[in-house]
Each structure stands twice: as structure tokens, then as C-alpha cells.
MARSEBA-816789 format. One record per residue (C-alpha): residue in one letter; x, y, z. Coordinates in steps of 0.1 Angstrom, whole numbers, plus 5000, padded with zeros to 4 digits. Example, Ala and Ser with C-alpha at 12.3 -4.5 7.8 and 13.67 -1.06 7.14 Angstrom:
<nodes>
+---------+------+------+------+
: residuo :    x :    y :    z :
+---------+------+------+------+
:       A : 5123 : 4955 : 5078 :
:       S : 5137 : 4989 : 5071 :
+---------+------+------+------+
</nodes>
This chain:
<nodes>
+---------+------+------+------+
: residuo :    x :    y :    z :
+---------+------+------+------+
:       M : 5000 : 5000 : 5000 :
:       I : 5013 : 5035 : 4992 :
:       E : 5019 : 5057 : 5022 :
:       E : 5001 : 5090 : 5020 :
:       D : 5033 : 5110 : 5030 :
:       T : 5051 : 5094 : 5000 :
:       L : 5025 : 5108 : 4977 :
:       S : 5022 : 5142 : 4994 :
:       G : 4986 : 5137 : 5003 :
:       I : 4974 : 5129 : 4968 :
:       V : 4953 : 5098 : 4974 :
:       A : 4932 : 5098 : 4942 :
:       P : 4946 : 5119 : 4913 :
:       K : 4922 : 5138 : 4892 :
:       V : 4923 : 5155 : 4859 :
:       I : 4946 : 5185 : 4863 :
:       T : 4928 : 5219 : 4861 :
:       S : 4954 : 5244 : 4872 :
:       D : 4991 : 5252 : 4870 :
:       A : 4993 : 5249 : 4908 :
:       Q : 4978 : 5214 : 4907 :
:       N : 5001 : 5205 : 4878 :
:       E : 5032 : 5217 : 4898 :
:       R : 5021 : 5196 : 4928 :
:       Y : 5017 : 5165 : 4907 :
:       I : 5051 : 5171 : 4891 :
:       A : 5066 : 5174 : 4926 :
:       V : 5051 : 5141 : 4937 :
:       L : 5063 : 5124 : 4905 :
:       L : 5098 : 5137 : 4911 :
:       E : 5097 : 5124 : 4947 :
:       L : 5088 : 5090 : 4933 :
:       E : 5116 : 5091 : 4907 :
:       K : 5141 : 5097 : 4935 :
:       K : 5132 : 5064 : 4952 :
:       E : 5155 : 5035 : 4945 :
:       R : 5127 : 5010 : 4942 :
:       L : 5090 : 5015 : 4937 :
:       S : 5062 : 4992 : 4947 :
:       A : 5038 : 4981 : 4920 :
:       K : 5012 : 5005 : 4933 :
:       E : 5038 : 5034 : 4933 :
:       R : 5047 : 5025 : 4897 :
:       E : 5011 : 5026 : 4887 :
:       F : 5006 : 5059 : 4905 :
:       A : 5036 : 5074 : 4887 :
:       E : 5023 : 5062 : 4854 :
:       L : 4989 : 5078 : 4861 :
:       L : 5006 : 5111 : 4872 :
:       T : 5026 : 5111 : 4840 :
:       V : 4995 : 5107 : 4818 :
:       L : 4977 : 5134 : 4837 :
:       I : 5006 : 5158 : 4836 :
:       E : 5012 : 5152 : 4798 :
:       A : 4976 : 5156 : 4790 :
:       Y : 4974 : 5189 : 4809 :
:       E : 5006 : 5203 : 4794 :
:       D : 4997 : 5192 : 4759 :
:       E : 4964 : 5211 : 4761 :
:       R : 4977 : 5241 : 4781 :
:       Y : 5011 : 5245 : 4763 :
:       P : 5008 : 5231 : 4728 :
:       I : 5040 : 5230 : 4708 :
:       Q : 5034 : 5245 : 4674 :
:       A : 5047 : 5227 : 4644 :
:       A : 5079 : 5243 : 4630 :
:       N : 5094 : 5240 : 4595 :
:       P : 5129 : 5226 : 4591 :
:       V : 5144 : 5261 : 4588 :
:       E : 5127 : 5273 : 4620 :
:       V : 5140 : 5242 : 4638 :
:       L : 5175 : 5247 : 4625 :
:       T : 5175 : 5284 : 4633 :
:       A : 5163 : 5277 : 4669 :
:       L : 5190 : 5250 : 4673 :
:       M : 5217 : 5274 : 4661 :
:       E : 5205 : 5301 : 4684 :
:       A : 5203 : 5277 : 4714 :
:       N : 5239 : 5266 : 4707 :
:       N : 5253 : 5300 : 4698 :
:       L : 5263 : 5289 : 4663 :
:       K : 5267 : 5309 : 4631 :
:       Q : 5262 : 5298 : 4596 :
:       K : 5299 : 5292 : 4592 :
:       D : 5297 : 5267 : 4621 :
:       L : 5274 : 5245 : 4601 :
:       A : 5294 : 5246 : 4568 :
:       P : 5313 : 5214 : 4577 :
:       L : 5280 : 5195 : 4582 :
:       L : 5262 : 5208 : 4551 :
:       G : 5291 : 5213 : 4527 :
:       S : 5297 : 5250 : 4525 :
:       E : 5286 : 5284 : 4540 :
:       S : 5267 : 5292 : 4508 :
:       L : 5247 : 5260 : 4511 :
:       V : 5239 : 5268 : 4547 :
:       S : 5228 : 5303 : 4536 :
:       E : 5205 : 5288 : 4509 :
:       V : 5190 : 5264 : 4534 :
:       L : 5183 : 5292 : 4559 :
:       R : 5168 : 5314 : 4533 :
:       G : 5145 : 5286 : 4521 :
:       K : 5161 : 5284 : 4487 :
:       R : 5174 : 5249 : 4492 :
:       E : 5160 : 5219 : 4512 :
:       L : 5179 : 5197 : 4535 :
:       N : 5187 : 5163 : 4521 :
:       K : 5188 : 5131 : 4541 :
:       H : 5225 : 5133 : 4547 :
:       H : 5222 : 5169 : 4560 :
:       I : 5194 : 5158 : 4583 :
:       Q : 5214 : 5129 : 4597 :
:       R : 5245 : 5150 : 4604 :
:       L : 5224 : 5178 : 4620 :
:       S : 5204 : 5153 : 4641 :
:       E : 5237 : 5138 : 4654 :
:       R : 5253 : 5172 : 4659 :
:       F : 5223 : 5186 : 4679 :
:       N : 5214 : 5152 : 4695 :
:       V : 5178 : 5154 : 4682 :
:       S : 5156 : 5131 : 4663 :
:       P : 5159 : 5134 : 4625 :
:       A : 5121 : 5138 : 4626 :
:       V : 5123 : 5174 : 4639 :
:       F : 5136 : 5184 : 4604 :
:       F : 5104 : 5171 : 4586 :
+---------+------+------+------+
</nodes>
């Protein structure tokens, strides 16, 4: 049986309706993740919290689809990279420029190199 203090007083989780409730469920989930071993009930409880948190955040904070150029631009900004930094991956600075201006599309080799460089799924470039 799950002890109430382990679950911060959440006995029967409900659909999340506020940011405060979401934060509380996240805190409880993090508590559970810190434990070395979970009982079967605790694992089920963690799975339920995960589903509830994901559903709330997907609805409340949807991620808008981005085109490959927007994704690449965001990754470059996040990693403080300039066009010249991507030239070795794509072939040349002029090619990087053409891709970023939308005049040229990324091919499968470019996508593979970029996904490895940024440690992201190749799917983000489609």
C-alpha cells in the first residue's frame, strides 16, 4: 500500500485543472523518481501522474509545428552557432545560407548530420 506521505497527500489523482495542481503532481512524480525502488502501486501511481501531467501540458502549452528552417535556426541560436559553424556539416557556407533562406532543402545526409550534431531526432527536420 502506498503511504500517504510518500505521495504528498494525493490519494486519488484527478484531471489537472490548474498550473498549481500540475506543479504539485510534478513534485510528487519527482519524489517517486528519486526512490531507488517503487512498489507496483507506486509505479502505477507514477504512470497515472505522468499521463495526467502530459495531458494537461499538451492542452495548456501546445507545441506549434515548425518547419525545418525554423528548427535549424532555433538550434543554432540555442547553441550560439553561426552559419559558418554548420558549413562542415552541410558542405559550404553558401549552402547553409541557401537552406536558411528557404532556397534549398535539407537532404537526408544533411538531416542525419544535423540530428547527430544537435542530438535530436531526425524527425524534427520534417
